[in-house]
N, C-alpha and C positions, 0 to 999 in steps of 0.2 A: 672784401674779405671780412668775415666776422671777427670781432675781438671778444675773447672769453677769458675771464680772470686776468685781464691785462695782457693776454697773449693773442697774437694774430694767428688765425686758423684758416688755411687754404682748403676749400671744399674740393674733395675728389669725387664723391658720389653724394648727390643731394637726396633729400627725403623722397621726392616724387619718383626719381629713378630707382631708388631702393624698393619702394612699394611695388612698382611695376615688375621689377625682377623677382621679388618674393612671390608674386602671383604666378609668374611664369614657372618658377622653380616648383611651386606647389603642384602645378599641372603636370610637370615632368615627373615628380615623385609619385603622384597619383597614377600616372601611366606606367610606372616601373613595376607594378604588381606586388607591392608589399602587402603582406597578410598579417593580421593580428599585430599591428604596428605599435611599437613602443618608441616614442621619441625621447632620447636622452640628451638633454641640454647640458653642455659642458660649461660650468660656471667658472668665473664670473662673466667673462667677456661676451658670451653668447646670449645673455638673458634677453636683450631687446630683440635681436634677430630671431631667436627661438620663439618668442611670444608672437611676433608678426608672422613668422612662417607657419606656426601652428594654426593661427586664425585663417591664413591663406589655405592651409590644408583642409580646414573645415569647409571653406568656400568651394574647394575643389572636390568635395564629396567624401572626404576622409574623416574618420573619427579616431585619431590616435590617442593612446594613453600617453601621459607625460611624466617623466622623471628628471631628476637633477643629480649631477655628480660634480663635485668640485675637485679639480686637478690643478696643480700648479707646477710650472717650471720656470716662471719669471720672478716670483717674489715681488720686490718693489722696483726691479731694474727694467731695462729696455732690451736686454739680451737674455736668451734662454740660458738657464743654469745647466741644462743638459740632463737633469734627473727629474723625473716626474714623481710627484707626491700626491697621494689621495688624501684630500682634506675632509671630504664628505662623500660617502658612497650612496649608491641608489638602494632603495628598499625592495624593489620589485624583482621577482625571479624572471630571468630572461630565457630560461631553457625552453627551446622549441619555438621561440618567437622571432619575428623580424624586428630588428632594432635599427633605428636611424639616429646616428650620433650627429648632433648639431653643434657646430663651433663657429666662432667668429672668423677665424683665419687659419689657413693651412700655410704654415711657414716652415719650420724645421721638420714638422711631421711627428715629433717625439710624443706630444700629448695625444694626438689622435691615434697613432700607432699603439700606444699604451692602452688607450680606451678600447680600441678595436680588439686587441689581444685579450683584454679583460672580459669583454662580452663573449668572444669566442670560447675562452676557457670556461665560462659559465654556461655554455651550451646554446647560445643564440643560434637560431636556424640560419639567419642572414644578418649581416651587419653592413649597413650603408653609411655613407658619410655625406653630410651636407654642410657646406661652408659658405659664408657670405663672401669672403675674399680668399683668393689663392695667389700665393707668391711662389711661382714655380721654380725660381732660381735659388731658393733658400733651403731646399729639402736636405735633411740629414738622414732621413729614413726613406726607403722605397715605398711611397704611399701616394695614392691618387684619390681625390675626392670623387664621389659619384655624381654629386650635384653641386655646382659652383655658381655663385652669384656673379662675381666679377673677378677678372684677372687683375691683380693689384701690382703697381710698380713697387720696386724695392725701397719703400719708405716706411717709417714708423708712423702708423696711423692711430687716430683717436676718434672717439665719438661713436654713436650708435651702440653703446655698451662697452666699447674698448677704451682703455685708459692708459695713462702714464702715471704711475704712483698714485692710483685711485682718483685721478682728476680727469674730467672731460667725458665721462661715461654718458652724461645726460644729453649730449648733443644729438639732434635728430638727423644728422648727416655723418659721413665719414670724411675726416680731413687730416691735415698735417699741420703740426705746430711749426710756424715759420720763424719765430724768434724766441 
């Protein structure tokens, strides 16, 4: 097990497995019939996943536009505060377009339900959701991702863009802090 910042990290999903799954997801997304696609990456946790997925979408023959929205329900803790806040909004008009929301993890569903509602209110033609990780037992909102990388056990995960109090985002894998 790697030791990072003096902490032992147990690897759940290694970099090669994530790369393979990203390519598979890109093919699934390409086959799903999105038109005039705008990928909206939900920051901060999804930035690594979104970058890799967007490159995989290119390899799958797609040319999406890309935007970023910063939403927060965690602040610096490890449990959702329950209220979603827009810290930075997108600049692109989504009216009449297909939007693919990309997030690191579907856990409570609050952030993604909020983002989907926001895109719907703004007139998006279709709003899909792609997540690297899905924790199906934790949903507080009736929400299902359209494209899922991995079903994740009920653990607090770090790496591949995900953090705990801003630490461990740089790891090339998804893991659990063991100590």
